[in-house]
C-alpha positions, 0 to 999 in steps of 0.5 A: 669732299661731299657733305651729309645734308640732311633731308627737309619737306616742304609742300609740293616737293617734286619726285625729281627733288626728292631724289636729287635730295638722295645723293647726300644722305648717304646708303641705298638713297646715294646709289638711288641718285647716282642711278638716275645721272647714270640712266640720264648718261645713257640717253643724253649720249644716244646709248642702246638701252637695255632694260632687264627684268623678271617676270615678277616684276610683271606680277606687280604693277610695274608691268604697266609702267614698263609699257608705258617707258617703251612708248616713251621710248626709253629701251630700246631692248627689252630681256626678260623670262617666259612668266613675264610674257605669259602674265603680261597677256593674262593681264591683257586678257582681263585677269586681275592679280590680286594683293594678299599677304605674305603670310597667308594661308597657302594650304588654303589658298591652293584649295580655292585655285589660289597662287600666291607670288610673295604677297600677290595672287593669281588666280588659277581660273585665269590660267585657263583662259590664258591657255584658249586664248593661246591656243588661238594665237599660235593657231595664227602664228602658225599659218604664217611660219612655221620656223621662228624666233622666239623674238619674232613669236613675242613680236607677232603675239605683241600685234594680237594684244589690244591692252595699252598697258600690255608691254607685248603690244607696245614693244612691237608697235614701237618695234622694241624686240624682246628677249626671252632666252628661257622660254620653255620654263612657264606656262607659256612654255608648256603652251607651245610644247603642247602646240607642237604635239599637234604640229611636229613642224612648229619649232621655236628657235631660241638659239636665233636670237643669239644671232640677232641680238649679236648682230644688232650691236657693235663695238662703236655704238655706246650701250647701257644697261637697267638691270631689274632683279637678275638671273638669265635676263640679266646674264642674256644681256651683258653677255651680249654685250661682252661680245661688242665689247661691253657696255659703257653705262650700268644700273644694276637694282637687285635685292641679292647680294655678292656673297651668294655668287650668283648673278642676281647678286654679281656686282659691276665691279665683278662685272669689268672683271668679264669685260661685261662692263668697260673699264671705265663704264659708269656704273651703280648699285642699288638694293633694294626691292624693285618696286620701291627704287625703279618707279623712284629713279624713273621718276626723276629721269622722265622728269629731267628727261621731259624738261630736256625734250629727250622724251619721244611723244607717248601717243 
């Protein structure tokens, strides 16, 4: 029987030690400690690791961390939403997102050309720079290929970005595919639409990626999932795994709960009913703000992996 132990601070405490102590605190702290163990097993067993996240996480300062994890060889496959692609490109162009507050005067913000995401602020002018650059990028891609899958399109975009903190750039450099099944759902998707009006033979084939992601997976290899948030990015990954026997390991981090019946709140136990996670799969669910829980979990994982010599050179 595991006992509850009091947490005590001491000078020089490391993130790894802090998160290890969570295992004896109870509540979501215990789940966070368990999540570290599950992610470590993914990496120690050589599992193919999916990292899925929604666009609001790229709006936040997690964007550079996702990029760094690609450099360090943590994920093998990324799945995200269209807004994440858009905002990664915007930040790579030098656009600064700002911190405001959850109770800002939204009407006044709209009049000033400011757009709120929680307590973060994006300037409308940033979208104008993005639209101009997208027209240039798409023109170059069109010269190379008229019909292209969404993941190939994102790969080509990554090759044209110069910001080392860009997720797209690091994914392209490290041959990590980015799948974006809902690519039309953003300003990025609208730019694709506008470009296609001028070039009707330019086709972004989202269905082609269904073939690629399924060919990339097989029943014999171990598979792991780190799912941040939920929605289409989470489901796209777990459905792909379902077709090849399900995930061996899974960590869900979300603010949603199962009572709504939503994909974002669906538990790892529910996933087992579908075969998306194997019956004997190891899993943890952490309820809480990913901007807090994910850096804590992954810092602990990285410190342990670094000590064990499991980290890829992040140059």
